[in-house]
FIVO-60015 format. One record per atom (N, C-alpha, C): x, y, z; residue number from 0; residue in one letter. Coordinates in steps of 0.1 Angstrom, whole numbers. Each point is the difference from the previous one (the first is absolute). Example, Ala and Ser with C-alpha at 12.3 -4.5 7.8 and 13.67 -1.06 7.14 Angstrom:
BEGIN
(site (132 -57 78) 0 "A")
(site (-9 12 0) 0 "A")
(site (9 12 0) 0 "A")
(site (-4 11 -7) 1 "S")
(site (9 11 0) 1 "S")
(site (-8 11 8) 1 "S")
This chain:
BEGIN
(site (-1003 -1017 1051) 0 "V")
(site (4 2 -13) 0 "V")
(site (8 -12 -6) 0 "V")
(site (-5 -5 -11) 1 "N")
(site (7 -12 -6) 1 "N")
(site (0 -11 10) 1 "N")
(site (-10 -1 9) 2 "G")
(site (0 -11 10) 2 "G")
(site (12 0 9) 2 "G")
(site (6 12 2) 3 "G")
(site (12 0 9) 3 "G")
(site (13 -5 -6) 3 "G")
(site (-1 -3 -13) 4 "N")
(site (12 -6 -7) 4 "N")
(site (8 10 -8) 4 "N")
(site (13 -1 0) 5 "P")
(site (8 10 -8) 5 "P")
(site (-3 -1 -15) 5 "P")
(site (1 12 -6) 6 "V")
(site (-2 0 -15) 6 "V")
(site (14 -3 -7) 6 "V")
(site (10 4 7) 7 "M")
(site (14 -2 -6) 7 "M")
(site (9 -4 11) 7 "M")
(site (8 -10 -3) 8 "T")
(site (10 -5 10) 8 "T")
(site (14 0 -7) 8 "T")
(site (10 5 7) 9 "V")
(site (13 0 -6) 9 "V")
(site (7 -14 1) 9 "V")
(site (5 -5 -11) 10 "P")
(site (7 -13 1) 10 "P")
(site (11 0 9) 10 "P")
(site (3 -11 7) 11 "S")
(site (10 -1 10) 11 "S")
(site (14 3 -6) 11 "S")
(site (1 -2 -13) 12 "S")
(site (13 1 -7) 12 "S")
(site (3 15 -4) 12 "S")
(site (-10 9 3) 13 "V")
(site (2 14 -5) 13 "V")
(site (2 9 13) 13 "V")
(site (10 7 0) 14 "G")
(site (2 10 10) 14 "G")
(site (7 -5 12) 14 "G")
(site (2 9 10) 15 "S")
(site (7 -3 12) 15 "S")
(site (-8 -3 12) 15 "S")
(site (-14 0 -1) 16 "G")
(site (-8 0 11) 16 "G")
(site (-9 -13 2) 16 "G")
(site (5 -11 -6) 17 "S")
(site (-7 -12 3) 17 "S")
(site (-15 1 -4) 17 "S")
(site (-3 4 -12) 18 "S")
(site (-14 1 -5) 18 "S")
(site (-7 12 5) 18 "S")
(site (7 9 7) 19 "C")
(site (-7 12 6) 19 "C")
(site (4 13 -6) 19 "C")
(site (-10 9 -1) 20 "I")
(site (2 13 -5) 20 "I")
(site (-7 10 9) 20 "I")
(site (3 13 -2) 21 "R")
(site (-8 11 7) 21 "R")
(site (0 12 -9) 21 "R")
(site (-8 9 4) 22 "D")
(site (-2 13 -8) 22 "D")
(site (-4 -3 -14) 22 "D")
(site (-10 -9 -3) 23 "P")
(site (-3 -2 -14) 23 "P")
(site (-7 12 -6) 23 "P")
(site (3 3 -13) 24 "Y")
(site (-5 12 -7) 24 "Y")
(site (-3 -5 -14) 24 "Y")
(site (-13 3 -5) 25 "V")
(site (-5 -5 -13) 25 "V")
(site (-1 12 -9) 25 "V")
(site (5 -1 -12) 26 "Y")
(site (0 11 -10) 26 "Y")
(site (-6 -5 -13) 26 "Y")
(site (-9 8 -6) 27 "R")
(site (-5 -3 -13) 27 "R")
(site (10 6 -11) 27 "R")
(site (6 -8 -8) 28 "K")
(site (9 5 -10) 28 "K")
(site (-7 6 -12) 28 "K")
(site (8 6 -9) 29 "Q")
(site (-6 6 -12) 29 "Q")
(site (-7 -9 -9) 29 "Q")
(site (3 -13 0) 30 "D")
(site (-7 -10 -8) 30 "D")
(site (-12 -6 6) 30 "D")
(site (-3 5 12) 31 "G")
(site (-12 -5 7) 31 "G")
(site (2 -12 9) 31 "G")
(site (11 -6 0) 32 "T")
(site (4 -11 9) 32 "T")
(site (5 6 13) 32 "T")
(site (3 -9 10) 33 "F")
(site (3 5 13) 33 "F")
(site (14 -6 4) 33 "F")
(site (7 7 8) 34 "V")
(site (12 -5 7) 34 "V")
(site (-2 3 15) 34 "V")
(site (4 -10 8) 35 "M")
(site (0 2 14) 35 "M")
(site (15 0 4) 35 "M")
(site (4 9 8) 36 "I")
(site (13 2 6) 36 "I")
(site (-1 -1 15) 36 "I")
(site (10 -6 6) 37 "A")
(site (0 -1 15) 37 "A")
(site (14 -1 5) 37 "A")
(site (1 4 13) 38 "T")
(site (12 -1 7) 38 "T")
(site (4 -15 2) 38 "T")
(site (12 -3 -3) 39 "D")
(site (5 -14 3) 39 "D")
(site (2 -2 15) 39 "D")
(site (-9 -7 6) 40 "W")
(site (-1 -1 14) 40 "W")
(site (13 -5 6) 40 "W")
(site (5 7 10) 41 "T")
(site (12 -5 7) 41 "T")
(site (-2 -1 15) 41 "T")
(site (-8 8 6) 42 "N")
(site (-2 -1 15) 42 "N")
(site (-7 -13 3) 42 "N")
(site (4 -6 11) 43 "F")
(site (-6 -13 5) 43 "F")
(site (-1 -10 -12) 43 "F")
(site (11 -5 -4) 44 "G")
(site (0 -11 -10) 44 "G")
(site (8 3 -12) 44 "G")
(site (6 12 -1) 45 "G")
(site (9 3 -10) 45 "G")
(site (13 -8 1) 45 "G")
(site (7 -2 -11) 46 "K")
(site (12 -8 0) 46 "K")
(site (10 6 -10) 46 "K")
(site (12 -3 2) 47 "S")
(site (11 4 -9) 47 "S")
(site (-2 -8 -13) 47 "S")
(site (0 7 -12) 48 "V")
(site (-1 -7 -13) 48 "V")
(site (10 7 -9) 48 "V")
(site (11 -7 -3) 49 "S")
(site (11 7 -7) 49 "S")
(site (-5 4 -14) 49 "S")
(site (-9 -7 -6) 50 "A")
(site (-4 4 -13) 50 "A")
(site (-7 13 0) 50 "A")
(site (-7 3 11) 51 "Y")
(site (-7 13 1) 51 "Y")
(site (8 11 7) 51 "Y")
(site (11 -4 7) 52 "G")
(site (7 9 7) 52 "G")
(site (-5 3 14) 52 "G")
(site (-9 -8 5) 53 "T")
(site (-6 2 13) 53 "T")
(site (10 -3 11) 53 "T")
(site (1 9 10) 54 "S")
(site (9 -2 11) 54 "S")
(site (-8 -3 13) 54 "S")
(site (2 -11 6) 55 "Y")
(site (-8 -4 12) 55 "Y")
(site (5 5 13) 55 "Y")
(site (-9 4 9) 56 "S")
(site (4 3 13) 56 "S")
(site (-11 -5 10) 56 "S")
(site (3 -3 12) 57 "D")
(site (-11 -5 9) 57 "D")
(site (-7 12 7) 57 "D")
(site (5 12 -4) 58 "N")
(site (-7 12 5) 58 "N")
(site (-13 2 -8) 58 "N")
(site (-11 4 6) 59 "Y")
(site (-13 1 -7) 59 "Y")
(site (1 7 -13) 59 "Y")
(site (6 12 0) 60 "W")
(site (1 8 -12) 60 "W")
(site (13 -2 -7) 60 "W")
(site (9 -9 4) 61 "G")
(site (13 -1 -5) 61 "G")
(site (2 -8 -13) 61 "G")
(site (-9 -9 -3) 62 "T")
(site (1 -7 -13) 62 "T")
(site (-5 9 -11) 62 "T")
(site (9 2 -10) 63 "K")
(site (-3 10 -10) 63 "K")
(site (0 -7 -14) 63 "K")
(site (-11 3 -7) 64 "S")
(site (0 -5 -14) 64 "S")
(site (0 12 -10) 64 "S")
(site (9 0 -10) 65 "P")
(site (0 10 -10) 65 "P")
(site (-10 -2 -11) 65 "P")
(site (-9 -9 2) 66 "C")
(site (-9 -5 -11) 66 "C")
(site (-15 4 2) 66 "C")
(site (-8 -1 -10) 67 "L")
(site (-14 1 0) 67 "L")
(site (-6 -12 -6) 67 "L")
(site (-12 -4 4) 68 "I")
(site (-7 -11 -7) 68 "I")
(site (-10 6 -10) 68 "I")
(site (-1 -6 -12) 69 "F")
(site (-9 4 -10) 69 "F")
(site (-9 -11 -5) 69 "F")
(site (-12 2 -3) 70 "S")
(site (-9 -10 -6) 70 "S")
(site (-10 7 -10) 70 "S")
(site (-4 -7 -10) 71 "D")
(site (-8 5 -11) 71 "D")
(site (-14 -6 0) 71 "D")
(site (-10 8 -4) 72 "S")
(site (-14 -5 -1) 72 "S")
(site (-7 7 -11) 72 "S")
(site (-9 -8 -7) 73 "D")
(site (-9 6 -10) 73 "D")
(site (-14 4 6) 73 "D")
(site (-3 -6 12) 74 "D")
(site (-13 1 5) 74 "D")
(site (-1 3 15) 74 "D")
(site (11 1 7) 75 "L")
(site (1 2 15) 75 "L")
(site (-4 -12 7) 75 "L")
(site (-2 -11 -7) 76 "I")
(site (-3 -13 7) 76 "I")
(site (11 -10 -2) 76 "I")
(site (5 -2 -12) 77 "N")
(site (10 -9 -3) 77 "N")
(site (13 7 -1) 77 "N")
(site (10 -4 7) 78 "W")
(site (14 7 1) 78 "W")
(site (10 -10 -6) 78 "W")
(site (10 6 -7) 79 "K")
(site (10 -8 -7) 79 "K")
(site (13 7 0) 79 "K")
(site (10 -7 -4) 80 "N")
(site (14 5 -2) 80 "N")
(site (4 7 13) 80 "N")
(site (-2 -6 11) 81 "T")
(site (5 6 13) 81 "T")
(site (15 0 1) 81 "T")
(site (6 11 2) 82 "R")
(site (15 1 -1) 82 "R")
(site (5 9 10) 82 "R")
(site (13 -2 4) 83 "C")
(site (7 8 9) 83 "C")
(site (11 8 -8) 83 "C")
(site (0 13 1) 84 "I")
(site (9 8 -8) 84 "I")
(site (8 9 9) 84 "I")
(site (13 -1 -1) 85 "R")
(site (9 9 8) 85 "R")
(site (0 14 -5) 85 "R")
(site (-4 9 8) 86 "M")
(site (-1 14 -4) 86 "M")
(site (13 8 3) 86 "M")
(site (8 -5 10) 87 "V")
(site (13 7 3) 87 "V")
(site (11 -11 -3) 87 "V")
(site (9 3 -9) 88 "T")
(site (10 -9 -3) 88 "T")
(site (14 4 3) 88 "T")
(site (1 10 10) 89 "L")
(site (13 3 4) 89 "L")
(site (8 -12 6) 89 "L")
(site (13 0 -2) 90 "S")
(site (7 -12 4) 90 "S")
(site (2 0 15) 90 "S")
(site (3 -12 5) 91 "A")
(site (2 -1 15) 91 "A")
(site (11 10 4) 91 "A")
(site (10 2 -8) 92 "E")
(site (11 9 3) 92 "E")
(site (-5 14 1) 92 "E")
(site (-8 4 -9) 93 "A")
(site (-5 14 0) 93 "A")
(site (-9 2 12) 93 "A")
(site (-8 -10 4) 94 "M")
(site (-9 1 11) 94 "M")
(site (8 0 13) 94 "M")
(site (11 -8 1) 95 "S")
(site (8 0 12) 95 "S")
(site (7 13 2) 95 "S")
(site (4 7 -11) 96 "A")
(site (7 12 1) 96 "A")
(site (-9 11 7) 96 "A")
(site (-14 -2 -2) 97 "R")
(site (-9 9 7) 97 "R")
(site (-4 -5 14) 97 "R")
(site (5 -11 4) 98 "G")
(site (-3 -5 13) 98 "G")
(site (-13 -8 0) 98 "G")
(site (-5 -4 -12) 99 "Q")
(site (-12 -8 -1) 99 "Q")
(site (2 -14 -4) 99 "Q")
(site (-8 -9 5) 100 "S")
(site (1 -14 -5) 100 "S")
(site (-8 -1 -13) 100 "S")
(site (-11 8 0) 101 "Q")
(site (-9 0 -12) 101 "Q")
(site (-9 11 2) 101 "Q")
(site (-8 3 -11) 102 "M")
(site (-9 11 0) 102 "M")
(site (-14 -6 -1) 102 "M")
(site (-9 3 9) 103 "H")
(site (-14 -6 -1) 103 "H")
(site (-8 8 -10) 103 "H")
(site (-10 -7 -6) 104 "V")
(site (-9 6 -10) 104 "V")
(site (-14 -3 5) 104 "V")
(site (-7 11 4) 105 "W")
(site (-13 -2 6) 105 "W")
(site (-11 8 -7) 105 "W")
(site (-12 -4 2) 106 "A")
(site (-12 7 -4) 106 "A")
(site (-1 6 -14) 106 "A")
(site (1 -9 -10) 107 "P")
(site (0 5 -14) 107 "P")
(site (-13 6 -5) 107 "P")
(site (1 10 -8) 108 "E")
(site (-12 5 -7) 108 "E")
(site (5 4 -15) 108 "E")
(site (-10 2 -8) 109 "V")
(site (3 3 -14) 109 "V")
(site (-5 14 -4) 109 "V")
(site (9 7 -8) 110 "I")
(site (-5 12 -7) 110 "I")
(site (1 -1 -15) 110 "I")
(site (-9 6 -7) 111 "L")
(site (1 1 -14) 111 "L")
(site (10 11 -3) 111 "L")
(site (11 -3 -7) 112 "D")
(site (10 10 -2) 112 "D")
(site (-5 12 -8) 112 "D")
(site (3 12 4) 113 "D")
(site (-5 12 -7) 113 "D")
(site (12 8 -5) 113 "D")
(site (11 -7 -2) 114 "G")
(site (12 7 -6) 114 "G")
(site (12 0 9) 114 "G")
(site (-1 -3 13) 115 "S")
(site (12 1 8) 115 "S")
(site (10 -11 -4) 115 "S")
(site (-4 -11 -5) 116 "S")
(site (10 -11 -3) 116 "S")
(site (9 5 -11) 116 "S")
(site (-4 7 -10) 117 "K")
(site (8 6 -10) 117 "K")
(site (10 9 6) 117 "K")
(site (-4 9 9) 118 "E")
(site (9 10 6) 118 "E")
(site (11 -7 8) 118 "E")
(site (-4 -11 7) 119 "V")
(site (9 -6 9) 119 "V")
(site (9 -11 -6) 119 "V")
(site (-6 -8 -9) 120 "T")
(site (8 -11 -6) 120 "T")
(site (5 3 -14) 120 "T")
(site (-6 9 -7) 121 "G")
(site (3 3 -14) 121 "G")
(site (-9 -8 -9) 121 "G")
(site (-9 -9 5) 122 "E")
(site (-9 -8 -8) 122 "E")
(site (-14 2 6) 122 "E")
(site (-10 -2 -9) 123 "K")
(site (-14 2 5) 123 "K")
(site (-5 -14 4) 123 "K")
(site (-5 -2 12) 124 "Y")
(site (-7 -12 4) 124 "Y")
(site (-14 3 3) 124 "Y")
(site (-8 -11 0) 125 "T")
(site (-15 1 2) 125 "T")
(site (-3 1 15) 125 "T")
(site (6 -7 9) 126 "Y")
(site (-4 -1 14) 126 "Y")
(site (13 3 9) 126 "Y")
(site (-4 3 12) 127 "G")
(site (10 1 10) 127 "G")
(site (-5 -7 13) 127 "G")
(site (8 -9 6) 128 "V")
(site (-3 -6 12) 128 "V")
(site (7 7 11) 128 "V")
(site (-7 6 10) 129 "I")
(site (5 7 11) 129 "I")
(site (0 -9 12) 129 "I")
(site (10 1 9) 130 "W")
(site (0 -8 12) 130 "W")
(site (9 7 11) 130 "W")
(site (-1 -5 12) 131 "S")
(site (7 5 11) 131 "S")
(site (13 -8 2) 131 "S")
(site (11 7 1) 132 "G")
(site (13 -6 2) 132 "G")
(site (8 8 10) 132 "G")
(site (8 -8 8) 133 "D")
(site (8 6 11) 133 "D")
(site (14 3 -5) 133 "D")
(site (6 11 4) 134 "G")
(site (14 2 -2) 134 "G")
(site (3 14 -5) 134 "G")
(site (12 4 3) 135 "N")
(site (5 14 -3) 135 "N")
(site (5 0 -14) 135 "N")
(site (-8 -1 -10) 136 "L")
(site (4 0 -14) 136 "L")
(site (-3 13 -6) 136 "L")
(site (10 10 1) 137 "S")
(site (-2 13 -3) 137 "S")
(site (-3 2 -15) 137 "S")
(site (-7 11 -3) 138 "R")
(site (-3 4 -14) 138 "R")
(site (13 4 -7) 138 "R")
(site (2 -5 -13) 139 "D")
(site (10 6 -8) 139 "D")
(site (-8 7 -11) 139 "D")
(site (7 5 -10) 140 "A")
(site (-7 8 -10) 140 "A")
(site (-12 -7 -7) 140 "A")
(site (1 -13 -1) 141 "A")
(site (-11 -7 -7) 141 "A")
(site (-9 -8 10) 141 "A")
(site (2 3 13) 142 "Y")
(site (-8 -7 11) 142 "Y")
(site (3 -15 0) 142 "Y")
(site (11 -4 -6) 143 "K")
(site (3 -14 0) 143 "K")
(site (8 -4 12) 143 "K")
(site (-2 -13 4) 144 "I")
(site (8 -5 11) 144 "I")
(site (14 -4 -5) 144 "I")
(site (10 8 3) 145 "P")
(site (13 -4 -5) 145 "P")
(site (7 -11 8) 145 "P")
(site (6 -9 -6) 146 "A")
(site (7 -11 7) 146 "A")
(site (11 5 8) 146 "A")
(site (6 11 -4) 147 "S")
(site (11 6 8) 147 "S")
(site (-4 8 12) 147 "S")
(site (-13 2 2) 148 "N")
(site (-4 8 11) 148 "N")
(site (2 -8 13) 148 "N")
(site (10 4 8) 149 "T")
(site (3 -7 13) 149 "T")
(site (-2 10 11) 149 "T")
(site (-11 8 -1) 150 "S")
(site (-2 10 11) 150 "S")
(site (-6 -5 13) 150 "S")
(site (-3 -13 0) 151 "G")
(site (-4 -6 13) 151 "G")
(site (-15 -2 0) 151 "G")
(site (-5 -6 11) 152 "Y")
(site (-14 -4 1) 152 "Y")
(site (-7 7 11) 152 "Y")
(site (-11 7 -3) 153 "D")
(site (-6 8 10) 153 "D")
(site (-14 -5 5) 153 "D")
(site (-4 -12 -4) 154 "W")
(site (-12 -6 5) 154 "W")
(site (-13 7 -6) 154 "W")
(site (1 10 -7) 155 "A")
(site (-12 7 -5) 155 "A")
(site (-5 -7 -13) 155 "A")
(site (-13 -1 0) 156 "N")
(site (-7 -5 -12) 156 "N")
(site (-3 11 -9) 156 "N")
(site (2 -2 -13) 157 "R")
(site (-3 9 -11) 157 "R")
(site (-8 -7 -10) 157 "R")
(site (-6 7 -10) 158 "T")
(site (-8 -6 -10) 158 "T")
(site (9 -1 -13) 158 "T")
(site (1 -12 -5) 159 "Y")
(site (8 -2 -12) 159 "Y")
(site (-9 -5 -12) 159 "Y")
(site (5 0 -12) 160 "I")
(site (-8 -4 -12) 160 "I")
(site (9 -8 -9) 160 "I")
(site (-6 -10 -6) 161 "N")
(site (5 -8 -11) 161 "N")
(site (-10 2 -12) 161 "N")
(site (5 3 -12) 162 "Y")
(site (-9 2 -11) 162 "Y")
(site (0 -13 -8) 162 "Y")
(site (-12 -2 -7) 163 "T")
(site (-2 -13 -8) 163 "T")
(site (-10 2 -11) 163 "T")
(site (0 -8 -9) 164 "N")
(site (-11 -1 -11) 164 "N")
(site (-8 -12 2) 164 "N")
(site (5 -11 7) 165 "D")
(site (-6 -13 -1) 165 "D")
(site (-1 -6 14) 165 "D")
(site (5 6 11) 166 "F")
(site (0 -6 13) 166 "F")
(site (8 -13 1) 166 "F")
(site (9 -2 -10) 167 "V")
(site (9 -11 0) 167 "V")
(site (15 5 1) 167 "V")
(site (3 10 -9) 168 "T")
(site (13 6 1) 168 "T")
(site (-1 15 5) 168 "T")
(site (9 4 8) 169 "F")
(site (0 13 6) 169 "F")
(site (13 7 -1) 169 "F")
(site (-1 13 1) 170 "T")
(site (12 8 2) 170 "T")
(site (5 -2 14) 170 "T")
(site (12 4 3) 171 "E")
(site (5 0 13) 171 "E")
(site (-8 11 8) 171 "E")
(site (1 0 13) 172 "P")
(site (-8 9 8) 172 "P")
(site (6 14 0) 172 "P")
(site (-10 10 1) 173 "Y")
(site (4 14 1) 173 "Y")
(site (-7 6 12) 173 "Y")
(site (6 9 7) 174 "L")
(site (-7 7 11) 174 "L")
(site (-11 8 -5) 174 "L")
(site (-12 -2 5) 175 "Y")
(site (-12 7 -5) 175 "Y")
(site (-4 11 9) 175 "Y")
(site (0 -2 13) 176 "F")
(site (-4 10 10) 176 "F")
(site (7 -3 13) 176 "F")
(site (4 11 7) 177 "Q")
(site (4 -2 14) 177 "Q")
(site (-6 12 8) 177 "Q")
(site (-4 -3 12) 178 "N")
(site (-7 9 8) 178 "N")
(site (10 9 7) 178 "N")
(site (4 11 -7) 179 "D")
(site (11 8 5) 179 "D")
(site (-4 15 1) 179 "D")
(site (-13 3 0) 180 "Y")
(site (-4 14 0) 180 "Y")
(site (4 7 12) 180 "Y")
(site (3 -7 11) 181 "T")
(site (5 7 12) 181 "T")
(site (15 3 0) 181 "T")
(site (6 -5 -11) 182 "G")
(site (15 2 -1) 182 "G")
(site (7 -13 5) 182 "G")
(site (-7 -9 6) 183 "T")
(site (5 -13 5) 183 "T")
(site (-8 -11 -6) 183 "T")
(site (6 -11 -5) 184 "V")
(site (-8 -11 -5) 184 "V")
(site (-7 -7 11) 184 "V")
(site (-13 -1 -1) 185 "I")
(site (-8 -7 10) 185 "I")
(site (-6 -13 -7) 185 "I")
(site (2 -11 7) 186 "T")
(site (-4 -13 -7) 186 "T")
(site (-15 0 -3) 186 "T")
(site (-3 -5 -12) 187 "E")
(site (-14 -1 -4) 187 "E")
(site (-2 -13 -8) 187 "E")
(site (-12 -5 1) 188 "I")
(site (-3 -13 -8) 188 "I")
(site (-14 1 -6) 188 "I")
(site (-3 -10 -9) 189 "D")
(site (-14 -2 -5) 189 "D")
(site (-5 12 -8) 189 "D")
(site (9 5 -9) 190 "A")
(site (-5 11 -8) 190 "A")
(site (-10 -4 -10) 190 "A")
(site (-10 9 -3) 191 "S")
(site (-11 -2 -10) 191 "S")
(site (-2 13 -7) 191 "S")
(site (-2 -1 -13) 192 "I")
(site (-1 11 -9) 192 "I")
(site (-13 0 -7) 192 "I")
(site (-7 11 0) 193 "T")
(site (-12 1 -8) 193 "T")
(site (0 14 -7) 193 "T")
(site (-8 1 -11) 194 "K")
(site (-1 12 -8) 194 "K")
(site (-14 5 0) 194 "K")
(site (-2 13 2) 195 "A")
(site (-13 6 0) 195 "A")
(site (1 15 -5) 195 "A")
(site (-8 3 -9) 196 "D")
(site (0 14 -5) 196 "D")
(site (13 5 -5) 196 "D")
(site (7 -9 -7) 197 "G")
(site (13 3 -6) 197 "G")
(site (12 1 9) 197 "G")
(site (-2 -4 13) 198 "K")
(site (11 1 10) 198 "K")
(site (1 -14 6) 198 "K")
(site (13 -3 3) 199 "Y")
(site (3 -13 7) 199 "Y")
(site (1 2 15) 199 "Y")
(site (-5 -10 7) 200 "Y")
(site (1 1 15) 200 "Y")
(site (7 -13 5) 200 "Y")
(site (9 2 8) 201 "L")
(site (8 -12 6) 201 "L")
(site (-4 0 15) 201 "L")
(site (-4 -12 4) 202 "F")
(site (-4 -3 14) 202 "F")
(site (10 -10 6) 202 "F")
(site (5 2 12) 203 "F")
(site (9 -10 6) 203 "F")
(site (-2 0 15) 203 "F")
(site (5 -11 6) 204 "K")
(site (0 -2 14) 204 "K")
(site (13 5 6) 204 "K")
(site (-1 11 8) 205 "N")
(site (11 6 7) 205 "N")
(site (4 -9 11) 205 "N")
(site (13 -6 -1) 206 "E")
(site (4 -9 11) 206 "E")
(site (7 7 11) 206 "E")
């Protein structure tokens, strides 16, 4: 396919992963153009980047980026405006209070918002970007991650969401789903949502 050559390459100046990404997800927007979103690669080559808030560790899973990589296309062939956007902007002090050096942002996907953004944020947004993040960030009344939450770190991944209209500016993250039907939060990653016959279905990888 394409002679074995990549269709899109991340510039070395973008992101924490030295031109590398993983978990790419392509979405057709309402205007017919496309956006690709991917995990900012950190394992095997990730580095600390203060501008992005990435915290480096020599542990395989230890380097954490709170960012996602975005790129735009009109035709799925030519990609432009590749950018790294921080999805979690909690301060170092707030993260430290939880016992975390940073919160990773993995496996992004997009949903067309069907009204939940208005309920959660007070404003209506067109899209929501869901992703897997680690940490004991308990729900409050608005599902918002409160900076004052110092309840500690439990290593469990949950699904979070940032709302947007343009994939350039985003709300802060909100807790979207946690796998707690047993009464205990069980770590889960890679959530995907689809709609069929008027009902939404959420699939995830039970960790």
